[in-house]
N, C-alpha and C positions, 0 to 999 in steps of 0.2 A: 504494500500500500504506500510505502514511502516513495516509490518510483513514480507513482501517478501524480499528475498535476491536479491540484484542487481548483475547480472552476466555480465561480459564483454566478448564478443566473439572475440577471436583473430583468424584471418584467416591467416594461414601461408601456404606456399607452392603454392602460386599463379603462380609461374613461370612454374610449370608443366602444368597448364592449357594453358599458352601461347605457350609452346612447342607443346602440342597436337593440339592446334588451327592452328599453322603454318604448322604442319605436315599434318593436315587435308586439308588445302588449297593446299599444294604442291601435296598431293596424288590425290586430285580432278583434278588438272590441268594435272597431269601425266596420270591418267587413262582415262580421257575424250579425251585427245589428241591421245591416243593410240587406242581409240575405232573406229571400222570400221563401225558399224551401231548403231541404237538407243538402242537396247537391251544390247549390250556390253557396251554402255555408262551408262545405268542404273546399270548394274553389277559393273561398275567402281565406281559409286557413293557409292554403298553398300560396296565395298572393301575399299574405302577411309574412311568410318566410322570405320572400324576395322583394320586400318593399323598397330597399335601396335602389334596385334596378329600375323600378317604376319612377322613383324620384329623380334619378339621373337622366332617364329618358325624357321626362317632361321638362326638366331644366334645360337640357340640350335642345329640345324641340322649340322652346320659347326663345332661346338665345339665337338660334339659327334663323328664326322667322323674320 
């Protein structure tokens, strides 16, 4: 064990995970409330998992217009 290097792992950028988590919860609430039936609720859960992609897409669409 003396021959091995000791490495310390520093985790930075944890705030991004918190923002994504809060956004995920908010998107879940929004999409499930807007759902009319079971399958649109399931689709809403899937959309909530990829909400940053929708955000970036709409942002780029509005900037390019």
